C-alpha positions as CSV (number, residue, x, y, z in Angstrom):
1,M,7.6,7.4,9.4
2,I,4.8,8.3,6.9
3,A,4.4,11.8,5.5
4,V,0.7,12.4,4.6
5,Q,0.0,14.9,1.9
6,T,-3.4,16.7,1.9
7,T,-5.1,19.5,0.0
8,S,-8.3,21.3,0.2
9,L,-9.9,18.4,-1.7
10,G,-8.8,16.0,1.0
11,F,-6.4,13.1,1.3
12,L,-4.0,12.6,-1.6
13,G,-1.5,10.1,-0.5
14,S,1.5,9.3,1.7
15,V,5.0,8.3,1.2
16,A,7.5,6.6,3.5
17,D,10.7,8.5,4.4
18,H,12.9,5.4,3.9
19,V,14.1,3.5,0.9
20,A,15.0,0.1,2.4
21,T,14.0,-2.9,0.3
22,P,12.2,-5.4,2.4
23,A,11.8,-9.1,1.6
24,S,8.1,-8.9,0.9
25,R,5.9,-6.1,-0.6
26,A,2.3,-5.9,-1.7
27,H,-0.1,-3.5,-3.4
28,L,-3.7,-3.6,-2.0
29,M,-6.6,-2.3,-4.0
30,L,-9.3,-1.2,-1.5
31,E,-12.9,-0.4,-1.9
32,V,-14.0,1.8,1.1
33,A,-17.4,2.9,2.4
34,P,-17.5,6.6,1.8
35,C,-18.7,7.4,5.3
36,D,-15.7,5.5,6.7
37,A,-13.0,6.8,4.4
38,A,-11.3,9.0,6.9
39,A,-11.2,6.3,9.6
40,V,-9.8,3.7,7.1
41,E,-7.1,6.2,5.9
42,A,-6.1,6.9,9.5
43,G,-6.0,3.2,10.3
44,L,-3.8,2.6,7.3
45,V,-1.4,5.5,8.0
46,A,-0.9,4.2,11.6
47,M,0.4,0.9,10.3
48,A,4.2,0.5,10.4
49,E,4.0,-1.7,7.2
50,L,2.4,1.0,5.1
51,T,4.9,2.8,2.7
52,A,2.4,4.5,0.4
53,L,-1.3,5.3,0.2
54,H,-3.1,6.9,-2.8
55,Q,-6.6,7.7,-3.8
56,I,-7.4,6.3,-7.2
57,T,-10.2,6.2,-9.8
58,G,-12.1,3.2,-10.9
59,A,-13.7,0.2,-9.1
60,Y,-11.4,0.8,-6.1
61,D,-10.9,3.9,-3.9
62,L,-7.4,3.4,-2.5
63,V,-4.2,1.6,-3.3
64,A,-1.9,0.9,-0.3
65,V,1.6,-0.3,-0.6
66,I,2.8,-2.4,2.3
67,E,6.2,-3.9,3.2
68,A,7.3,-6.5,5.7
69,A,10.5,-8.4,6.4
70,E,8.8,-11.8,6.2
71,P,6.0,-13.1,4.0
72,E,4.1,-14.1,7.1
73,D,4.3,-10.6,8.5
74,L,2.9,-9.3,5.2
75,E,0.0,-11.7,5.3
76,R,-0.8,-10.5,8.8
77,A,-0.8,-6.9,7.7
78,V,-3.1,-7.7,4.8
79,D,-5.5,-9.5,7.2
80,R,-5.4,-6.4,9.5
81,I,-6.2,-4.1,6.6
82,R,-9.1,-6.3,5.5
83,A,-10.5,-6.2,9.0
84,L,-10.6,-2.4,9.2
85,A,-14.1,-1.1,9.6
86,G,-15.2,0.5,6.4
87,V,-13.1,-1.7,4.1
88,R,-15.7,-3.3,1.8
89,R,-13.3,-5.2,-0.5
90,A,-9.5,-5.7,-0.6
91,E,-7.5,-7.3,-3.4
92,A,-3.8,-7.9,-2.6
93,S,-1.1,-8.4,-5.2
94,M,2.2,-9.6,-3.8
95,L,5.2,-8.2,-5.7
96,L,7.6,-10.8,-7.1
97,A,11.3,-10.6,-6.5
98,R,13.1,-8.6,-9.2
99,R,15.8,-10.6,-10.9
100,P,18.3,-8.9,-13.2
101,G,17.6,-9.7,-16.8
102,E,14.4,-11.7,-16.2
103,G,11.4,-9.9,-17.6
104,N,12.4,-6.4,-16.5
105,L,11.0,-3.4,-18.5
106,R,14.4,-1.8,-18.8
107,D,18.0,-2.9,-19.1
108,D,19.6,-3.5,-15.7
109,S,22.9,-2.1,-17.0
110,E,21.4,1.4,-17.0
111,E,21.2,1.4,-13.1
């Protein structure tokens, strides 16, 4: 389930109400046509794979975090997002598996 947060300024973001760690996760940077922003956001929030959605500044308008049990499912979700009417450009970054002691920003012993 996704909880959407809004203010008088409009859509701010959404966060999933679960903490499960799936096998595959990606961040998608999305450029959205301004007239289609609400429809794109609604389409994204309706996706089961979406775990977070935020408006951002810069060259892109939104960043979506999606999760799936299998890499193939993640790829299909990315394809569905790219096909949403109003998505002008989408850049996906797949998150790599986190391995203790291999390039982490903090010491794993602190967890």
